[in-house]
C-alpha positions as CSV (number, residue, x, y, z in Angstrom):
1,M,0.0,0.0,0.0
2,I,1.2,3.5,-0.8
3,K,0.4,6.6,1.2
4,E,1.2,10.2,0.4
5,A,4.3,11.3,2.4
6,L,4.4,14.0,5.1
7,F,7.2,16.6,5.2
8,Y,7.9,17.2,1.5
9,E,7.7,20.1,-0.9
10,N,7.4,20.6,-4.6
11,I,10.5,22.0,-6.4
12,D,8.6,22.3,-9.7
13,E,5.5,20.6,-11.2
14,K,7.2,17.2,-11.3
15,T,10.1,17.3,-8.8
16,V,9.8,17.0,-5.1
17,K,12.2,17.4,-2.1
18,C,11.8,15.0,0.8
19,N,12.2,16.8,4.2
20,I,11.9,13.8,6.5
21,C,15.7,13.5,7.1
22,P,18.8,15.6,6.6
23,N,19.4,14.0,3.2
24,H,16.7,16.3,1.7
25,C,16.6,14.0,-1.4
26,I,15.6,15.8,-4.6
27,I,13.4,13.2,-6.4
28,K,12.4,13.1,-10.0
29,P,9.2,11.3,-11.2
30,G,9.5,7.5,-11.0
31,K,12.5,7.7,-8.7
32,S,12.9,7.2,-5.0
33,G,15.1,8.8,-2.4
34,I,18.2,7.1,-0.9
35,C,15.9,5.1,1.4
36,K,14.3,3.4,-1.7
37,I,10.7,3.5,-0.2
38,R,9.9,7.2,-0.6
39,E,9.0,7.6,-4.3
40,N,7.9,10.4,-6.6
41,I,4.7,9.3,-8.3
42,D,3.3,11.9,-10.7
43,G,4.8,14.8,-8.8
44,K,3.8,13.7,-5.4
45,L,5.9,11.9,-2.8
46,Y,4.6,8.6,-1.5
47,L,5.7,6.0,1.1
48,T,5.5,2.8,-0.9
49,S,5.6,0.3,2.0
50,Y,3.0,1.9,4.2
51,N,1.7,-1.2,6.0
52,E,4.1,-3.7,4.5
53,V,6.6,-5.6,6.6
54,T,9.7,-7.6,5.7
55,S,10.2,-8.9,9.3
56,I,8.0,-9.5,12.3
57,A,8.9,-11.3,15.6
58,L,8.4,-11.3,19.3
59,D,11.8,-10.3,20.8
60,P,13.2,-9.9,24.3
61,I,13.3,-6.2,25.0
62,E,17.0,-6.8,25.8
63,K,17.6,-7.6,22.1
64,K,16.8,-4.0,21.0
65,P,19.0,-3.5,23.1
66,L,17.1,-1.9,26.0
67,Y,18.4,-3.1,29.4
68,H,16.6,-0.5,31.5
69,F,13.1,-0.5,30.0
70,Y,10.8,-3.2,31.4
71,P,13.6,-5.7,31.9
72,G,12.7,-9.3,31.1
73,S,9.7,-8.4,29.0
74,Y,8.9,-9.1,25.3
75,I,8.0,-6.8,22.5
76,L,6.5,-7.3,19.1
77,S,9.1,-6.1,16.6
78,I,8.6,-5.1,13.0
79,G,10.5,-3.7,10.1
80,T,10.3,-3.0,6.4
81,N,12.8,-2.1,3.6
82,G,15.0,1.0,3.5
83,C,17.5,3.2,5.3
84,N,18.7,6.8,5.0
85,L,22.4,6.0,5.8
86,Q,24.7,3.9,3.7
87,C,26.8,1.9,6.2
88,P,29.3,-0.5,4.5
89,F,29.0,-2.7,7.7
90,C,25.2,-2.9,7.8
91,Q,24.0,-5.9,9.7
92,N,20.6,-5.9,8.1
93,W,21.7,-5.0,4.6
94,Q,19.5,-7.7,3.0
95,I,16.4,-5.6,3.8
96,S,17.8,-2.1,4.2
97,T,19.7,-1.8,0.9
98,Q,17.2,-3.3,-1.5
99,I,13.5,-3.9,-2.0
100,T,12.5,-7.4,-0.9
101,Y,9.3,-9.4,-0.5
102,R,6.9,-7.6,1.9
103,E,3.6,-8.7,3.5
104,N,0.6,-6.5,4.2
105,I,-0.4,-6.2,7.8
106,S,-2.9,-3.8,9.4
107,I,-2.3,-1.8,12.6
108,D,-5.3,-3.6,14.1
109,L,-3.8,-6.9,13.5
110,L,-0.5,-5.8,15.0
111,Y,-2.3,-4.7,18.1
112,Q,-4.1,-8.1,18.3
113,L,-0.8,-9.9,17.9
114,A,0.7,-7.8,20.7
115,I,-2.1,-8.6,23.0
116,E,-2.1,-12.3,22.2
117,K,1.7,-12.5,22.7
118,N,1.6,-10.5,26.0
119,S,3.9,-7.9,24.4
120,I,4.5,-4.6,26.2
121,G,3.9,-2.9,22.9
122,I,5.7,-2.6,19.5
123,A,9.2,-1.9,18.4
124,Y,10.1,-0.3,15.0
125,T,13.4,-1.9,14.2
126,Y,15.3,-4.1,11.8
127,N,15.4,-1.2,9.2
128,E,15.5,2.5,9.9
129,P,12.0,3.6,11.2
130,T,12.6,7.2,10.0
131,V,12.1,6.3,6.4
132,W,8.8,4.4,7.3
133,Y,7.7,7.6,9.1
134,E,4.0,7.8,8.1
135,F,3.3,4.2,9.1
136,V,5.3,4.5,12.3
137,L,3.4,7.7,13.2
138,D,0.0,6.2,12.7
139,C,0.9,2.9,14.4
140,S,2.5,4.6,17.4
141,K,-0.6,6.8,17.8
142,F,-2.8,3.8,17.9
143,F,-0.7,1.8,20.3
144,H,-0.3,4.8,22.5
145,E,-4.1,5.3,22.7
146,K,-4.4,1.6,23.7
147,G,-1.9,2.0,26.5
148,L,0.9,0.0,24.9
149,K,4.5,1.0,24.5
150,N,6.2,2.3,21.4
151,V,10.0,1.7,20.9
152,L,12.2,3.1,18.2
153,V,15.5,1.4,17.3
154,T,17.0,4.1,15.2
155,N,20.1,5.9,13.8
156,G,18.6,9.2,15.0
157,Y,19.1,10.7,11.5
158,I,15.8,12.6,11.3
159,N,14.8,16.2,10.9
160,E,13.6,18.1,13.9
161,D,10.0,18.9,12.8
162,P,9.0,15.3,12.1
163,L,10.8,14.1,15.2
164,L,8.8,16.5,17.4
165,K,5.6,15.4,15.8
166,L,6.4,11.7,16.6
167,I,7.9,12.2,20.1
168,P,4.6,12.4,22.0
169,F,3.8,8.8,21.2
170,I,7.3,7.2,21.8
171,D,8.2,5.6,25.1
172,A,11.7,4.4,24.6
173,V,14.5,4.7,22.0
174,N,17.8,3.1,21.3
175,V,19.9,5.4,19.2
176,D,22.8,3.8,17.2
177,L,25.5,6.4,17.6
178,K,27.7,5.0,14.9
179,G,30.9,7.0,15.6
180,F,31.9,10.4,16.9
181,T,33.6,12.2,14.1
182,K,32.4,14.1,11.1
183,D,34.7,11.9,8.9
184,F,33.1,8.7,10.1
185,Y,29.6,10.0,9.4
186,K,30.8,11.3,6.0
187,W,31.9,7.7,5.3
188,I,28.4,6.4,5.9
189,K,26.9,9.3,3.9
190,G,25.6,11.2,6.9
191,D,26.2,14.0,9.4
192,I,26.7,13.5,13.2
193,N,25.0,16.8,14.2
194,P,21.4,15.8,13.6
195,V,22.0,12.6,15.5
196,K,23.3,14.4,18.5
197,R,20.3,16.8,18.3
198,S,17.9,13.8,18.2
199,I,19.5,12.2,21.3
200,K,19.1,15.5,23.2
201,L,15.5,15.9,22.1
202,Y,14.5,12.4,23.0
203,Y,16.0,12.7,26.5
204,K,14.6,16.2,27.1
205,N,11.1,15.0,26.2
206,N,11.2,12.3,28.9
207,I,11.6,9.4,26.5
208,H,13.7,6.6,27.9
209,V,17.0,6.7,26.0
210,E,19.8,4.1,25.6
211,I,22.6,4.3,23.1
212,T,24.5,1.7,21.1
213,N,28.0,2.2,19.6
214,L,29.4,-0.5,17.3
215,V,33.2,-0.4,17.7
216,I,34.7,-1.1,14.3
217,T,38.3,-2.1,13.9
218,D,40.4,0.8,12.5
219,K,37.3,2.9,11.9
220,N,35.9,4.3,15.1
221,D,38.0,2.6,17.7
222,D,40.2,5.6,18.6
223,L,40.0,5.7,22.4
224,N,40.3,9.5,22.5
225,K,37.2,9.7,20.3
226,V,35.5,7.1,22.4
227,E,36.2,9.2,25.5
228,E,34.8,12.3,23.7
229,M,31.6,10.4,22.9
230,C,31.2,9.3,26.5
231,K,31.7,12.9,27.7
232,Y,29.1,14.0,25.3
233,I,26.5,11.4,26.5
234,A,27.3,12.3,30.1
235,S,26.7,16.0,29.3
236,I,23.1,15.0,28.5
237,S,22.9,12.6,31.4
238,P,25.3,10.1,32.9
239,D,22.3,7.8,33.5
240,I,21.9,7.1,29.8
241,P,23.0,3.4,29.3
242,L,25.7,2.8,26.6
243,H,25.9,-0.5,24.8
244,I,29.4,-1.0,23.4
245,S,28.9,-3.6,20.7
246,R,31.5,-5.9,19.0
247,Y,31.8,-5.6,15.2
248,F,32.1,-8.6,13.0
249,P,32.7,-8.4,9.2
250,N,29.5,-7.9,7.3
251,Y,28.1,-6.6,4.0
252,K,30.9,-4.6,2.2
253,L,33.3,-4.4,5.1
254,D,35.8,-7.1,6.0
255,N,37.9,-5.4,8.7
256,P,38.8,-7.9,11.5
257,P,36.4,-8.4,14.4
258,T,36.8,-6.0,17.2
259,P,39.6,-7.3,19.6
260,L,38.2,-8.1,23.0
261,N,40.9,-5.9,24.6
262,T,39.6,-2.9,22.6
263,L,36.2,-3.5,24.0
264,R,37.5,-3.7,27.5
265,N,39.4,-0.4,27.1
266,C,36.3,1.3,25.7
267,Y,34.3,-0.1,28.6
268,E,36.7,1.2,31.2
269,I,36.8,4.6,29.6
270,A,33.0,4.8,29.5
271,K,32.7,3.8,33.1
272,N,34.6,6.9,34.0
273,Y,31.7,9.0,32.7
274,L,28.5,6.9,32.6
275,H,26.6,5.0,35.3
276,Y,25.5,2.1,33.1
277,V,27.8,0.6,30.5
278,Y,27.5,-2.8,28.8
279,I,29.3,-4.9,26.2
280,G,27.3,-6.6,23.5
281,N,28.1,-9.3,20.9
282,A,30.9,-10.6,23.1
283,L,31.2,-12.6,26.3
284,I,33.3,-10.5,28.7
285,E,32.8,-11.2,32.4
286,D,30.6,-8.9,34.3
287,T,29.9,-6.5,31.5
288,S,26.2,-7.3,31.1
289,N,25.0,-6.9,34.6
290,S,23.4,-3.8,36.1
291,Y,24.7,-2.3,39.3
292,C,23.5,0.6,41.4
293,P,25.7,3.6,40.5
294,H,25.5,4.8,44.1
295,C,26.3,1.8,46.2
296,N,27.3,-0.9,43.5
297,N,24.5,-3.2,44.6
298,L,23.7,-5.9,42.0
299,L,20.4,-5.0,40.4
300,I,20.1,-7.3,37.4
301,E,22.1,-10.3,36.2
302,R,22.1,-11.1,32.5
303,T,23.3,-14.1,30.5
304,F,22.5,-13.4,26.9
305,Y,18.7,-12.8,27.0
306,N,18.2,-14.6,30.3
307,I,17.9,-12.2,33.1
308,K,17.5,-12.4,36.9
309,T,16.3,-9.1,38.4
310,Y,16.5,-8.0,42.0
311,I,14.4,-4.9,41.6
312,K,10.8,-4.2,40.7
313,E,10.9,-0.4,40.8
314,P,13.5,2.3,39.8
315,L,14.8,2.4,43.4
316,C,17.9,0.6,44.8
317,P,16.7,-1.8,47.5
318,N,20.0,-1.3,49.3
319,C,20.7,2.5,49.4
320,K,17.2,3.7,48.3
321,N,18.6,6.0,45.6
322,S,16.6,6.4,42.4
323,L,17.7,4.5,39.3
324,Y,17.3,5.1,35.6
325,F,14.9,2.2,34.9
326,V,11.4,2.0,33.7
327,F,9.1,-0.8,35.0
């Protein structure tokens, strides 16, 4: 199903400019933007995968990854085609870089599935939800009205106006902060500044925020830059959890997997600035558990997606200080 897009303008009678993200694609008739699913049809911009999914699953919330948002729960997760960045290391390149088979599904049916599966809500993930904006907006409004949760797993590469329109319906977000230099974002055909702005806007609007950083060998593993990134996150709030993720060769990039020692070094640096730091895609002892930042009391033990929690509210049972958790 197609639906006329929001946030676009006509350049002339036939050409449109998409304003959903900082790419501001200029699109001729019959062509699509970088994302591949926002297409100019007869001088109007349409989302061509409005209610069409490539992927649907019931996932542990920890898989998003969100470690501090309803720990131990499950969430209905959906995605479609397309992305607005061009990462040579993309882990979901099969659906994000090309048009694949999609199935129609209604918002009503998604809601029914969420209820049947005892899901806390719905997560827009697998591909970049920004490029699926019109569907994500409508679906999130519906789920919000029904009292269920909306989660974005996103690169944060979205313009401010569409973000502010979506924010009232979003409960939690994991932002993939891919690097911390202009050159790195230039390499993936983007700009870091809109991503930094998005993180601030999410947090300032009382959305639960967690951040993932995939550490890529010889690309964004400079420890000085990692420290700058951690200082930046802490300037917003030291409570924001950071997930340091191990890179493995994928798609067009064959750099060696991230050395475990590099991950440990990044972890130790991050712990100097942030209260909650985790390592993903690697088994390194005691880097998946949550501890109270005030008294170091063990709060949650994690082994992959199996968790044992010792808290039921955002309050440390030992020192009674508040914690950055949502239950």
